[in-house]
HTML snippet that shows the backbone in 3Dmol.js (N, CA, C, O; Angstrom):
<script src="https://3Dmol.org/build/3Dmol-min.js"></script>
<div id="view" style="width:600px;height:400px;position:relative"></div>
<script>
const pdb = `
ATOM      1  N   UNK A   1      62.795  78.525  -8.031  1.00  0.00           N
ATOM      2  CA  UNK A   1      61.379  78.239  -7.995  1.00  0.00           C
ATOM      3  C   UNK A   1      60.616  79.079  -9.021  1.00  0.00           C
ATOM      4  O   UNK A   1      59.653  78.609  -9.628  1.00  0.00           O
ATOM      5  N   UNK A   2      61.050  80.308  -9.205  1.00  0.00           N
ATOM      6  CA  UNK A   2      60.411  81.170 -10.185  1.00  0.00           C
ATOM      7  C   UNK A   2      60.548  80.588 -11.588  1.00  0.00           C
ATOM      8  O   UNK A   2      59.638  80.707 -12.408  1.00  0.00           O
ATOM      9  N   UNK A   3      61.693  79.957 -11.859  1.00  0.00           N
ATOM     10  CA  UNK A   3      61.937  79.337 -13.155  1.00  0.00           C
ATOM     11  C   UNK A   3      60.917  78.223 -13.421  1.00  0.00           C
ATOM     12  O   UNK A   3      60.439  78.074 -14.546  1.00  0.00           O
ATOM     13  N   UNK A   4      60.590  77.454 -12.400  1.00  0.00           N
ATOM     14  CA  UNK A   4      59.616  76.372 -12.539  1.00  0.00           C
ATOM     15  C   UNK A   4      58.238  76.911 -12.881  1.00  0.00           C
ATOM     16  O   UNK A   4      57.568  76.381 -13.767  1.00  0.00           O
ATOM     17  N   UNK A   5      57.810  77.959 -12.189  1.00  0.00           N
ATOM     18  CA  UNK A   5      56.489  78.538 -12.459  1.00  0.00           C
ATOM     19  C   UNK A   5      56.415  79.142 -13.858  1.00  0.00           C
ATOM     20  O   UNK A   5      55.397  79.020 -14.539  1.00  0.00           O
ATOM     21  N   UNK A   6      57.489  79.788 -14.282  1.00  0.00           N
ATOM     22  CA  UNK A   6      57.497  80.359 -15.634  1.00  0.00           C
ATOM     23  C   UNK A   6      57.440  79.243 -16.680  1.00  0.00           C
ATOM     24  O   UNK A   6      56.760  79.380 -17.697  1.00  0.00           O
ATOM     25  N   UNK A   7      58.143  78.151 -16.435  1.00  0.00           N
ATOM     26  CA  UNK A   7      58.093  77.017 -17.354  1.00  0.00           C
ATOM     27  C   UNK A   7      56.701  76.413 -17.435  1.00  0.00           C
ATOM     28  O   UNK A   7      56.231  76.060 -18.517  1.00  0.00           O
ATOM     29  N   UNK A   8      56.043  76.294 -16.288  1.00  0.00           N
ATOM     30  CA  UNK A   8      54.672  75.777 -16.275  1.00  0.00           C
ATOM     31  C   UNK A   8      53.704  76.732 -16.972  1.00  0.00           C
ATOM     32  O   UNK A   8      52.780  76.293 -17.657  1.00  0.00           O
ATOM     33  N   UNK A   9      53.915  78.033 -16.798  1.00  0.00           N
ATOM     34  CA  UNK A   9      53.085  79.028 -17.478  1.00  0.00           C
ATOM     35  C   UNK A   9      53.247  78.923 -18.990  1.00  0.00           C
ATOM     36  O   UNK A   9      52.258  78.924 -19.723  1.00  0.00           O
ATOM     37  N   UNK A  10      54.488  78.832 -19.458  1.00  0.00           N
ATOM     38  CA  UNK A  10      54.732  78.723 -20.900  1.00  0.00           C
ATOM     39  C   UNK A  10      54.157  77.425 -21.461  1.00  0.00           C
ATOM     40  O   UNK A  10      53.587  77.418 -22.552  1.00  0.00           O
ATOM     41  N   UNK A  11      54.302  76.339 -20.727  1.00  0.00           N
ATOM     42  CA  UNK A  11      53.740  75.062 -21.169  1.00  0.00           C
ATOM     43  C   UNK A  11      52.211  75.151 -21.239  1.00  0.00           C
ATOM     44  O   UNK A  11      51.603  74.619 -22.167  1.00  0.00           O
ATOM     45  N   UNK A  12      51.596  75.816 -20.272  1.00  0.00           N
ATOM     46  CA  UNK A  12      50.154  75.995 -20.283  1.00  0.00           C
ATOM     47  C   UNK A  12      49.685  76.832 -21.458  1.00  0.00           C
ATOM     48  O   UNK A  12      48.678  76.518 -22.092  1.00  0.00           O
ATOM     49  N   UNK A  13      50.419  77.898 -21.748  1.00  0.00           N
ATOM     50  CA  UNK A  13      50.065  78.752 -22.885  1.00  0.00           C
ATOM     51  C   UNK A  13      50.175  77.979 -24.191  1.00  0.00           C
ATOM     52  O   UNK A  13      49.299  78.078 -25.049  1.00  0.00           O
ATOM     53  N   UNK A  14      51.255  77.206 -24.344  1.00  0.00           N
ATOM     54  CA  UNK A  14      51.403  76.406 -25.559  1.00  0.00           C
ATOM     55  C   UNK A  14      50.330  75.330 -25.643  1.00  0.00           C
ATOM     56  O   UNK A  14      49.871  75.006 -26.738  1.00  0.00           O
ATOM     57  N   UNK A  15      49.922  74.773 -24.510  1.00  0.00           N
ATOM     58  CA  UNK A  15      48.845  73.792 -24.504  1.00  0.00           C
ATOM     59  C   UNK A  15      47.518  74.391 -24.930  1.00  0.00           C
ATOM     60  O   UNK A  15      46.780  73.790 -25.709  1.00  0.00           O
ATOM     61  N   UNK A  16      47.216  75.579 -24.418  1.00  0.00           N
ATOM     62  CA  UNK A  16      45.982  76.272 -24.815  1.00  0.00           C
ATOM     63  C   UNK A  16      46.035  76.589 -26.305  1.00  0.00           C
ATOM     64  O   UNK A  16      45.035  76.441 -27.008  1.00  0.00           O
ATOM     65  N   UNK A  17      47.189  77.022 -26.785  1.00  0.00           N
ATOM     66  CA  UNK A  17      47.345  77.333 -28.210  1.00  0.00           C
ATOM     67  C   UNK A  17      47.106  76.083 -29.057  1.00  0.00           C
ATOM     68  O   UNK A  17      46.450  76.158 -30.097  1.00  0.00           O
ATOM     69  N   UNK A  18      47.625  74.949 -28.628  1.00  0.00           N
ATOM     70  CA  UNK A  18      47.441  73.696 -29.364  1.00  0.00           C
ATOM     71  C   UNK A  18      45.969  73.295 -29.400  1.00  0.00           C
ATOM     72  O   UNK A  18      45.454  72.899 -30.446  1.00  0.00           O
ATOM     73  N   UNK A  19      45.296  73.397 -28.260  1.00  0.00           N
ATOM     74  CA  UNK A  19      43.878  73.012 -28.197  1.00  0.00           C
ATOM     75  C   UNK A  19      43.028  73.944 -29.067  1.00  0.00           C
ATOM     76  O   UNK A  19      42.160  73.480 -29.806  1.00  0.00           O
ATOM     77  N   UNK A  20      43.272  75.239 -28.983  1.00  0.00           N
ATOM     78  CA  UNK A  20      42.493  76.172 -29.805  1.00  0.00           C
ATOM     79  C   UNK A  20      42.774  75.986 -31.289  1.00  0.00           C
ATOM     80  O   UNK A  20      41.873  76.151 -32.112  1.00  0.00           O
ATOM     81  N   UNK A  21      43.998  75.648 -31.642  1.00  0.00           N
ATOM     82  CA  UNK A  21      44.360  75.480 -33.045  1.00  0.00           C
ATOM     83  C   UNK A  21      43.802  74.210 -33.648  1.00  0.00           C
ATOM     84  O   UNK A  21      43.629  74.127 -34.863  1.00  0.00           O
ATOM     85  N   UNK A  22      43.519  73.221 -32.823  1.00  0.00           N
ATOM     86  CA  UNK A  22      43.022  71.958 -33.360  1.00  0.00           C
ATOM     87  C   UNK A  22      41.495  71.920 -33.434  1.00  0.00           C
ATOM     88  O   UNK A  22      40.918  70.859 -33.674  1.00  0.00           O
ATOM     89  N   UNK A  23      40.844  73.042 -33.235  1.00  0.00           N
ATOM     90  CA  UNK A  23      39.386  73.113 -33.345  1.00  0.00           C
ATOM     91  C   UNK A  23      38.987  73.372 -34.801  1.00  0.00           C
ATOM     92  O   UNK A  23      39.834  73.667 -35.644  1.00  0.00           O
ATOM     93  N   UNK A  24      37.699  73.259 -35.080  1.00  0.00           N
ATOM     94  CA  UNK A  24      37.215  73.439 -36.452  1.00  0.00           C
ATOM     95  C   UNK A  24      37.442  74.862 -36.956  1.00  0.00           C
ATOM     96  O   UNK A  24      37.820  75.060 -38.110  1.00  0.00           O
ATOM     97  N   UNK A  25      37.214  75.841 -36.102  1.00  0.00           N
ATOM     98  CA  UNK A  25      37.388  77.238 -36.493  1.00  0.00           C
ATOM     99  C   UNK A  25      38.874  77.585 -36.489  1.00  0.00           C
ATOM    100  O   UNK A  25      39.517  77.566 -35.440  1.00  0.00           O
ATOM    101  N   UNK A  26      39.412  77.896 -37.649  1.00  0.00           N
ATOM    102  CA  UNK A  26      40.844  78.150 -37.787  1.00  0.00           C
ATOM    103  C   UNK A  26      41.270  79.429 -37.063  1.00  0.00           C
ATOM    104  O   UNK A  26      42.426  79.557 -36.661  1.00  0.00           O
ATOM    105  N   UNK A  27      40.350  80.365 -36.898  1.00  0.00           N
ATOM    106  CA  UNK A  27      40.695  81.654 -36.294  1.00  0.00           C
ATOM    107  C   UNK A  27      40.858  81.592 -34.779  1.00  0.00           C
ATOM    108  O   UNK A  27      41.409  82.518 -34.184  1.00  0.00           O
ATOM    109  N   UNK A  28      40.388  80.520 -34.145  1.00  0.00           N
ATOM    110  CA  UNK A  28      40.601  80.383 -32.710  1.00  0.00           C
ATOM    111  C   UNK A  28      42.084  80.299 -32.383  1.00  0.00           C
ATOM    112  O   UNK A  28      42.513  80.730 -31.313  1.00  0.00           O
ATOM    113  N   UNK A  29      42.861  79.748 -33.297  1.00  0.00           N
ATOM    114  CA  UNK A  29      44.294  79.643 -33.089  1.00  0.00           C
ATOM    115  C   UNK A  29      45.016  80.971 -33.135  1.00  0.00           C
ATOM    116  O   UNK A  29      46.178  81.054 -32.736  1.00  0.00           O
ATOM    117  N   UNK A  30      44.352  82.018 -33.616  1.00  0.00           N
ATOM    118  CA  UNK A  30      44.963  83.343 -33.686  1.00  0.00           C
ATOM    119  C   UNK A  30      44.804  84.123 -32.388  1.00  0.00           C
ATOM    120  O   UNK A  30      45.425  85.173 -32.223  1.00  0.00           O
ATOM    121  N   UNK A  31      43.989  83.633 -31.471  1.00  0.00           N
ATOM    122  CA  UNK A  31      43.711  84.363 -30.236  1.00  0.00           C
ATOM    123  C   UNK A  31      44.970  84.507 -29.382  1.00  0.00           C
ATOM    124  O   UNK A  31      45.310  85.614 -28.964  1.00  0.00           O
ATOM    125  N   UNK A  32      45.649  83.418 -29.126  1.00  0.00           N
ATOM    126  CA  UNK A  32      46.815  83.446 -28.240  1.00  0.00           C
ATOM    127  C   UNK A  32      47.959  84.271 -28.842  1.00  0.00           C
ATOM    128  O   UNK A  32      48.551  85.074 -28.121  1.00  0.00           O
ATOM    129  N   UNK A  33      48.304  84.109 -30.144  1.00  0.00           N
ATOM    130  CA  UNK A  33      49.358  84.978 -30.686  1.00  0.00           C
ATOM    131  C   UNK A  33      49.010  86.468 -30.634  1.00  0.00           C
ATOM    132  O   UNK A  33      49.882  87.299 -30.378  1.00  0.00           O
ATOM    133  N   UNK A  34      47.752  86.807 -30.874  1.00  0.00           N
ATOM    134  CA  UNK A  34      47.350  88.216 -30.792  1.00  0.00           C
ATOM    135  C   UNK A  34      47.465  88.745 -29.369  1.00  0.00           C
ATOM    136  O   UNK A  34      47.931  89.865 -29.155  1.00  0.00           O
ATOM    137  N   UNK A  35      47.043  87.942 -28.399  1.00  0.00           N
ATOM    138  CA  UNK A  35      47.191  88.351 -27.000  1.00  0.00           C
ATOM    139  C   UNK A  35      48.665  88.465 -26.617  1.00  0.00           C
ATOM    140  O   UNK A  35      49.038  89.358 -25.858  1.00  0.00           O
ATOM    141  N   UNK A  36      49.493  87.579 -27.131  1.00  0.00           N
ATOM    142  CA  UNK A  36      50.923  87.627 -26.850  1.00  0.00           C
ATOM    143  C   UNK A  36      51.541  88.910 -27.397  1.00  0.00           C
ATOM    144  O   UNK A  36      52.291  89.588 -26.694  1.00  0.00           O
ATOM    145  N   UNK A  37      51.229  89.245 -28.645  1.00  0.00           N
ATOM    146  CA  UNK A  37      51.784  90.471 -29.242  1.00  0.00           C
ATOM    147  C   UNK A  37      51.264  91.701 -28.502  1.00  0.00           C
ATOM    148  O   UNK A  37      52.019  92.644 -28.266  1.00  0.00           O
ATOM    149  N   UNK A  38      49.986  91.699 -28.134  1.00  0.00           N
ATOM    150  CA  UNK A  38      49.431  92.830 -27.389  1.00  0.00           C
ATOM    151  C   UNK A  38      50.124  92.973 -26.033  1.00  0.00           C
ATOM    152  O   UNK A  38      50.456  94.084 -25.621  1.00  0.00           O
ATOM    153  N   UNK A  39      50.341  91.867 -25.349  1.00  0.00           N
ATOM    154  CA  UNK A  39      51.014  91.908 -24.050  1.00  0.00           C
ATOM    155  C   UNK A  39      52.459  92.361 -24.164  1.00  0.00           C
ATOM    156  O   UNK A  39      52.928  93.160 -23.353  1.00  0.00           O
ATOM    157  N   UNK A  40      53.162  91.857 -25.160  1.00  0.00           N
ATOM    158  CA  UNK A  40      54.558  92.258 -25.348  1.00  0.00           C
ATOM    159  C   UNK A  40      54.654  93.737 -25.740  1.00  0.00           C
ATOM    160  O   UNK A  40      55.566  94.436 -25.297  1.00  0.00           O
ATOM    161  N   UNK A  41      53.727  94.209 -26.558  1.00  0.00           N
ATOM    162  CA  UNK A  41      53.733  95.623 -26.945  1.00  0.00           C
ATOM    163  C   UNK A  41      53.414  96.505 -25.754  1.00  0.00           C
ATOM    164  O   UNK A  41      54.037  97.551 -25.571  1.00  0.00           O
ATOM    165  N   UNK A  42      52.445  96.092 -24.937  1.00  0.00           N
ATOM    166  CA  UNK A  42      52.131  96.851 -23.726  1.00  0.00           C
ATOM    167  C   UNK A  42      53.351  96.926 -22.819  1.00  0.00           C
ATOM    168  O   UNK A  42      53.661  97.981 -22.266  1.00  0.00           O
ATOM    169  N   UNK A  43      54.040  95.795 -22.671  1.00  0.00           N
ATOM    170  CA  UNK A  43      55.239  95.765 -21.829  1.00  0.00           C
ATOM    171  C   UNK A  43      56.326  96.673 -22.413  1.00  0.00           C
ATOM    172  O   UNK A  43      57.019  97.364 -21.666  1.00  0.00           O
ATOM    173  N   UNK A  44      56.477  96.677 -23.713  1.00  0.00           N
ATOM    174  CA  UNK A  44      57.491  97.512 -24.352  1.00  0.00           C
ATOM    175  C   UNK A  44      57.191  98.998 -24.160  1.00  0.00           C
ATOM    176  O   UNK A  44      58.095  99.798 -23.921  1.00  0.00           O
ATOM    177  N   UNK A  45      55.906  99.355 -24.267  1.00  0.00           N
ATOM    178  CA  UNK A  45      55.519 100.770 -24.144  1.00  0.00           C
ATOM    179  C   UNK A  45      55.586 101.239 -22.694  1.00  0.00           C
ATOM    180  O   UNK A  45      56.014 102.364 -22.436  1.00  0.00           O
ATOM    181  N   UNK A  46      55.175 100.410 -21.749  1.00  0.00           N
ATOM    182  CA  UNK A  46      55.066 100.849 -20.361  1.00  0.00           C
ATOM    183  C   UNK A  46      56.299 100.591 -19.504  1.00  0.00           C
ATOM    184  O   UNK A  46      56.479 101.259 -18.485  1.00  0.00           O
ATOM    185  N   UNK A  47      57.139  99.659 -19.878  1.00  0.00           N
ATOM    186  CA  UNK A  47      58.341  99.373 -19.099  1.00  0.00           C
ATOM    187  C   UNK A  47      59.523  99.947 -19.866  1.00  0.00           C
ATOM    188  O   UNK A  47      59.875  99.451 -20.936  1.00  0.00           O
ATOM    189  N   UNK A  48      60.129 100.982 -19.325  1.00  0.00           N
ATOM    190  CA  UNK A  48      61.159 101.695 -20.067  1.00  0.00           C
ATOM    191  C   UNK A  48      62.501 100.965 -20.101  1.00  0.00           C
ATOM    192  O   UNK A  48      63.381 101.344 -20.874  1.00  0.00           O
ATOM    193  N   UNK A  49      62.675  99.943 -19.292  1.00  0.00           N
ATOM    194  CA  UNK A  49      63.963  99.246 -19.248  1.00  0.00           C
ATOM    195  C   UNK A  49      64.108  98.196 -20.348  1.00  0.00           C
ATOM    196  O   UNK A  49      65.155  97.556 -20.447  1.00  0.00           O
ATOM    197  N   UNK A  50      63.086  98.007 -21.171  1.00  0.00           N
ATOM    198  CA  UNK A  50      63.130  97.000 -22.225  1.00  0.00           C
ATOM    199  C   UNK A  50      63.654  97.650 -23.502  1.00  0.00           C
ATOM    200  O   UNK A  50      63.113  98.654 -23.965  1.00  0.00           O
ATOM    201  N   UNK A  51      64.710  97.071 -24.063  1.00  0.00           N
ATOM    202  CA  UNK A  51      65.274  97.622 -25.295  1.00  0.00           C
ATOM    203  C   UNK A  51      64.461  97.162 -26.505  1.00  0.00           C
ATOM    204  O   UNK A  51      63.709  96.190 -26.433  1.00  0.00           O
ATOM    205  N   UNK A  52      64.624  97.864 -27.590  1.00  0.00           N
ATOM    206  CA  UNK A  52      63.903  97.532 -28.813  1.00  0.00           C
ATOM    207  C   UNK A  52      64.339  96.168 -29.337  1.00  0.00           C
ATOM    208  O   UNK A  52      63.506  95.374 -29.774  1.00  0.00           O
ATOM    209  N   UNK A  53      65.626  95.898 -29.296  1.00  0.00           N
ATOM    210  CA  UNK A  53      66.134  94.620 -29.782  1.00  0.00           C
ATOM    211  C   UNK A  53      65.584  93.463 -28.938  1.00  0.00           C
ATOM    212  O   UNK A  53      65.211  92.420 -29.475  1.00  0.00           O
ATOM    213  N   UNK A  54      65.535  93.654 -27.619  1.00  0.00           N
ATOM    214  CA  UNK A  54      64.986  92.620 -26.731  1.00  0.00           C
ATOM    215  C   UNK A  54      63.516  92.386 -27.055  1.00  0.00           C
ATOM    216  O   UNK A  54      63.067  91.241 -27.114  1.00  0.00           O
ATOM    217  N   UNK A  55      62.774  93.449 -27.263  1.00  0.00           N
ATOM    218  CA  UNK A  55      61.358  93.341 -27.608  1.00  0.00           C
ATOM    219  C   UNK A  55      61.180  92.572 -28.911  1.00  0.00           C
ATOM    220  O   UNK A  55      60.358  91.658 -28.980  1.00  0.00           O
ATOM    221  N   UNK A  56      61.936  92.927 -29.937  1.00  0.00           N
ATOM    222  CA  UNK A  56      61.794  92.268 -31.231  1.00  0.00           C
ATOM    223  C   UNK A  56      62.193  90.793 -31.164  1.00  0.00           C
ATOM    224  O   UNK A  56      61.520  89.943 -31.748  1.00  0.00           O
ATOM    225  N   UNK A  57      63.273  90.488 -30.465  1.00  0.00           N
ATOM    226  CA  UNK A  57      63.711  89.099 -30.361  1.00  0.00           C
ATOM    227  C   UNK A  57      62.711  88.246 -29.582  1.00  0.00           C
ATOM    228  O   UNK A  57      62.364  87.145 -30.009  1.00  0.00           O
ATOM    229  N   UNK A  58      62.251  88.755 -28.446  1.00  0.00           N
ATOM    230  CA  UNK A  58      61.308  87.990 -27.630  1.00  0.00           C
ATOM    231  C   UNK A  58      59.963  87.820 -28.341  1.00  0.00           C
ATOM    232  O   UNK A  58      59.371  86.742 -28.301  1.00  0.00           O
ATOM    233  N   UNK A  59      59.486  88.873 -28.985  1.00  0.00           N
ATOM    234  CA  UNK A  59      58.222  88.783 -29.707  1.00  0.00           C
ATOM    235  C   UNK A  59      58.349  87.845 -30.895  1.00  0.00           C
ATOM    236  O   UNK A  59      57.457  87.035 -31.147  1.00  0.00           O
ATOM    237  N   UNK A  60      59.446  87.948 -31.622  1.00  0.00           N
ATOM    238  CA  UNK A  60      59.659  87.066 -32.768  1.00  0.00           C
ATOM    239  C   UNK A  60      59.766  85.605 -32.367  1.00  0.00           C
ATOM    240  O   UNK A  60      59.169  84.739 -33.007  1.00  0.00           O
ATOM    241  N   UNK A  61      60.527  85.322 -31.306  1.00  0.00           N
ATOM    242  CA  UNK A  61      60.669  83.944 -30.842  1.00  0.00           C
ATOM    243  C   UNK A  61      59.342  83.399 -30.313  1.00  0.00           C
ATOM    244  O   UNK A  61      58.984  82.251 -30.579  1.00  0.00           O
ATOM    245  N   UNK A  62      58.619  84.228 -29.566  1.00  0.00           N
ATOM    246  CA  UNK A  62      57.318  83.796 -29.052  1.00  0.00           C
ATOM    247  C   UNK A  62      56.329  83.510 -30.162  1.00  0.00           C
ATOM    248  O   UNK A  62      55.608  82.514 -30.121  1.00  0.00           O
ATOM    249  N   UNK A  63      56.297  84.391 -31.163  1.00  0.00           N
ATOM    250  CA  UNK A  63      55.401  84.165 -32.295  1.00  0.00           C
ATOM    251  C   UNK A  63      55.801  82.926 -33.077  1.00  0.00           C
ATOM    252  O   UNK A  63      54.939  82.188 -33.555  1.00  0.00           O
ATOM    253  N   UNK A  64      57.087  82.694 -33.210  1.00  0.00           N
ATOM    254  CA  UNK A  64      57.549  81.506 -33.907  1.00  0.00           C
ATOM    255  C   UNK A  64      57.052  80.242 -33.205  1.00  0.00           C
ATOM    256  O   UNK A  64      56.576  79.315 -33.859  1.00  0.00           O
ATOM    257  N   UNK A  65      57.160  80.205 -31.896  1.00  0.00           N
ATOM    258  CA  UNK A  65      56.679  79.046 -31.126  1.00  0.00           C
ATOM    259  C   UNK A  65      55.166  78.898 -31.235  1.00  0.00           C
ATOM    260  O   UNK A  65      54.664  77.790 -31.423  1.00  0.00           O
ATOM    261  N   UNK A  66      54.442  79.999 -31.121  1.00  0.00           N
ATOM    262  CA  UNK A  66      52.978  79.930 -31.168  1.00  0.00           C
ATOM    263  C   UNK A  66      52.479  79.551 -32.556  1.00  0.00           C
ATOM    264  O   UNK A  66      51.506  78.806 -32.679  1.00  0.00           O
ATOM    265  N   UNK A  67      53.122  80.045 -33.591  1.00  0.00           N
ATOM    266  CA  UNK A  67      52.707  79.699 -34.953  1.00  0.00           C
ATOM    267  C   UNK A  67      53.048  78.241 -35.255  1.00  0.00           C
ATOM    268  O   UNK A  67      52.308  77.574 -35.978  1.00  0.00           O
ATOM    269  N   UNK A  68      54.154  77.740 -34.713  1.00  0.00           N
ATOM    270  CA  UNK A  68      54.479  76.324 -34.885  1.00  0.00           C
ATOM    271  C   UNK A  68      53.405  75.451 -34.230  1.00  0.00           C
ATOM    272  O   UNK A  68      53.005  74.433 -34.794  1.00  0.00           O
ATOM    273  N   UNK A  69      52.938  75.847 -33.041  1.00  0.00           N
ATOM    274  CA  UNK A  69      51.855  75.114 -32.382  1.00  0.00           C
ATOM    275  C   UNK A  69      50.559  75.214 -33.187  1.00  0.00           C
ATOM    276  O   UNK A  69      49.805  74.245 -33.276  1.00  0.00           O
ATOM    277  N   UNK A  70      50.301  76.374 -33.768  1.00  0.00           N
ATOM    278  CA  UNK A  70      49.110  76.562 -34.594  1.00  0.00           C
ATOM    279  C   UNK A  70      49.151  75.603 -35.778  1.00  0.00           C
ATOM    280  O   UNK A  70      48.155  74.951 -36.091  1.00  0.00           O
ATOM    281  N   UNK A  71      50.305  75.520 -36.433  1.00  0.00           N
ATOM    282  CA  UNK A  71      50.453  74.636 -37.585  1.00  0.00           C
ATOM    283  C   UNK A  71      50.277  73.174 -37.174  1.00  0.00           C
ATOM    284  O   UNK A  71      49.626  72.402 -37.879  1.00  0.00           O
ATOM    285  N   UNK A  72      50.851  72.801 -36.049  1.00  0.00           N
ATOM    286  CA  UNK A  72      50.729  71.423 -35.582  1.00  0.00           C
ATOM    287  C   UNK A  72      49.277  71.097 -35.218  1.00  0.00           C
ATOM    288  O   UNK A  72      48.805  69.994 -35.498  1.00  0.00           O
ATOM    289  N   UNK A  73      48.576  72.028 -34.607  1.00  0.00           N
ATOM    290  CA  UNK A  73      47.167  71.819 -34.276  1.00  0.00           C
ATOM    291  C   UNK A  73      46.300  71.686 -35.509  1.00  0.00           C
ATOM    292  O   UNK A  73      45.382  70.866 -35.537  1.00  0.00           O
ATOM    293  N   UNK A  74      46.579  72.483 -36.531  1.00  0.00           N
ATOM    294  CA  UNK A  74      45.811  72.394 -37.770  1.00  0.00           C
ATOM    295  C   UNK A  74      46.073  71.070 -38.470  1.00  0.00           C
ATOM    296  O   UNK A  74      45.164  70.486 -39.060  1.00  0.00           O
ATOM    297  N   UNK A  75      47.307  70.596 -38.407  1.00  0.00           N
ATOM    298  CA  UNK A  75      47.638  69.304 -39.018  1.00  0.00           C
ATOM    299  C   UNK A  75      46.890  68.174 -38.315  1.00  0.00           C
ATOM    300  O   UNK A  75      46.400  67.256 -38.973  1.00  0.00           O
ATOM    301  N   UNK A  76      46.799  68.228 -36.996  1.00  0.00           N
ATOM    302  CA  UNK A  76      46.045  67.222 -36.249  1.00  0.00           C
ATOM    303  C   UNK A  76      44.567  67.289 -36.629  1.00  0.00           C
ATOM    304  O   UNK A  76      43.921  66.254 -36.793  1.00  0.00           O
ATOM    305  N   UNK A  77      44.036  68.490 -36.767  1.00  0.00           N
ATOM    306  CA  UNK A  77      42.631  68.634 -37.158  1.00  0.00           C
ATOM    307  C   UNK A  77      42.399  68.025 -38.540  1.00  0.00           C
ATOM    308  O   UNK A  77      41.423  67.301 -38.741  1.00  0.00           O
ATOM    309  N   UNK A  78      43.289  68.313 -39.493  1.00  0.00           N
ATOM    310  CA  UNK A  78      43.140  67.759 -40.839  1.00  0.00           C
ATOM    311  C   UNK A  78      43.232  66.226 -40.828  1.00  0.00           C
ATOM    312  O   UNK A  78      42.485  65.552 -41.537  1.00  0.00           O
ATOM    313  N   UNK A  79      44.137  65.688 -40.030  1.00  0.00           N
ATOM    314  CA  UNK A  79      44.283  64.236 -39.925  1.00  0.00           C
ATOM    315  C   UNK A  79      43.017  63.607 -39.349  1.00  0.00           C
ATOM    316  O   UNK A  79      42.534  62.597 -39.860  1.00  0.00           O
ATOM    317  N   UNK A  80      42.488  64.198 -38.295  1.00  0.00           N
ATOM    318  CA  UNK A  80      41.254  63.675 -37.694  1.00  0.00           C
ATOM    319  C   UNK A  80      40.084  63.795 -38.654  1.00  0.00           C
ATOM    320  O   UNK A  80      39.238  62.903 -38.720  1.00  0.00           O
ATOM    321  N   UNK A  81      40.030  64.886 -39.395  1.00  0.00           N
ATOM    322  CA  UNK A  81      38.962  65.080 -40.362  1.00  0.00           C
ATOM    323  C   UNK A  81      39.062  64.034 -41.476  1.00  0.00           C
ATOM    324  O   UNK A  81      38.050  63.496 -41.924  1.00  0.00           O
ATOM    325  N   UNK A  82      40.281  63.755 -41.915  1.00  0.00           N
ATOM    326  CA  UNK A  82      40.486  62.741 -42.951  1.00  0.00           C
ATOM    327  C   UNK A  82      40.084  61.348 -42.457  1.00  0.00           C
ATOM    328  O   UNK A  82      39.470  60.585 -43.202  1.00  0.00           O
ATOM    329  N   UNK A  83      40.422  61.013 -41.219  1.00  0.00           N
ATOM    330  CA  UNK A  83      40.027  59.721 -40.646  1.00  0.00           C
ATOM    331  C   UNK A  83      38.513  59.593 -40.577  1.00  0.00           C
ATOM    332  O   UNK A  83      37.951  58.548 -40.904  1.00  0.00           O
ATOM    333  N   UNK A  84      37.856  60.677 -40.143  1.00  0.00           N
ATOM    334  CA  UNK A  84      36.395  60.638 -40.051  1.00  0.00           C
ATOM    335  C   UNK A  84      35.769  60.519 -41.433  1.00  0.00           C
ATOM    336  O   UNK A  84      34.775  59.813 -41.600  1.00  0.00           O
ATOM    337  N   UNK A  85      36.330  61.193 -42.416  1.00  0.00           N
ATOM    338  CA  UNK A  85      35.830  61.111 -43.779  1.00  0.00           C
ATOM    339  C   UNK A  85      35.983  59.691 -44.316  1.00  0.00           C
ATOM    340  O   UNK A  85      35.088  59.180 -44.989  1.00  0.00           O
ATOM    341  N   UNK A  86      37.121  59.053 -44.019  1.00  0.00           N
ATOM    342  CA  UNK A  86      37.331  57.670 -44.458  1.00  0.00           C
ATOM    343  C   UNK A  86      36.339  56.721 -43.783  1.00  0.00           C
ATOM    344  O   UNK A  86      35.825  55.809 -44.430  1.00  0.00           O
ATOM    345  N   UNK A  87      36.064  56.925 -42.491  1.00  0.00           N
ATOM    346  CA  UNK A  87      35.078  56.092 -41.803  1.00  0.00           C
ATOM    347  C   UNK A  87      33.692  56.252 -42.425  1.00  0.00           C
ATOM    348  O   UNK A  87      32.967  55.274 -42.603  1.00  0.00           O
ATOM    349  N   UNK A  88      33.334  57.486 -42.750  1.00  0.00           N
ATOM    350  CA  UNK A  88      32.032  57.716 -43.372  1.00  0.00           C
ATOM    351  C   UNK A  88      31.974  57.083 -44.756  1.00  0.00           C
ATOM    352  O   UNK A  88      30.936  56.549 -45.147  1.00  0.00           O
ATOM    353  N   UNK A  89      33.058  57.134 -45.490  1.00  0.00           N
ATOM    354  CA  UNK A  89      33.101  56.546 -46.817  1.00  0.00           C
ATOM    355  C   UNK A  89      32.973  55.018 -46.735  1.00  0.00           C
ATOM    356  O   UNK A  89      32.297  54.409 -47.564  1.00  0.00           O
ATOM    357  N   UNK A  90      33.620  54.400 -45.739  1.00  0.00           N
ATOM    358  CA  UNK A  90      33.510  52.958 -45.550  1.00  0.00           C
ATOM    359  C   UNK A  90      32.076  52.571 -45.184  1.00  0.00           C
ATOM    360  O   UNK A  90      31.563  51.557 -45.657  1.00  0.00           O
ATOM    361  N   UNK A  91      31.426  53.391 -44.333  1.00  0.00           N
ATOM    362  CA  UNK A  91      30.031  53.111 -43.979  1.00  0.00           C
ATOM    363  C   UNK A  91      29.123  53.205 -45.194  1.00  0.00           C
ATOM    364  O   UNK A  91      28.143  52.466 -45.289  1.00  0.00           O
ATOM    365  N   UNK A  92      29.436  54.112 -46.133  1.00  0.00           N
ATOM    366  CA  UNK A  92      28.615  54.236 -47.336  1.00  0.00           C
ATOM    367  C   UNK A  92      28.732  53.020 -48.230  1.00  0.00           C
ATOM    368  O   UNK A  92      27.784  52.689 -48.942  1.00  0.00           O
ATOM    369  N   UNK A  93      29.880  52.341 -48.210  1.00  0.00           N
ATOM    370  CA  UNK A  93      30.070  51.145 -49.039  1.00  0.00           C
ATOM    371  C   UNK A  93      29.359  49.944 -48.473  1.00  0.00           C
ATOM    372  O   UNK A  93      29.078  49.006 -49.220  1.00  0.00           O
ATOM    373  N   UNK A  94      29.053  49.921 -47.197  1.00  0.00           N
ATOM    374  CA  UNK A  94      28.405  48.753 -46.578  1.00  0.00           C
ATOM    375  C   UNK A  94      26.937  48.705 -46.875  1.00  0.00           C
ATOM    376  O   UNK A  94      26.247  47.788 -46.430  1.00  0.00           O
TER     377      UNK A  94
END
`;
const viewer = $3Dmol.createViewer("view");
viewer.addModel(pdb, "pdb");
viewer.setStyle({}, {cartoon: {color: "spectrum"}});
viewer.zoomTo();
viewer.render();
</script>
């Protein structure tokens, strides 16, 4: 059951990252990765049972996933912006 909740938590975090990344302000997409690195660093400093290699691997993999979502969100924003620009251009021709 714990596995299910963790999966839902990760899916929710990636969903929030996608929504923030697809907004007009590009820096909103940096919020979740910064919070992730801060949380992982806090965990590394305060929990002595975490090894350095585990910290680096988990942080690197998490950042890789979050940055991939950031890139995908920005691509969706650019696509939507291009569609809107084309609609406006068509209206100008009429």
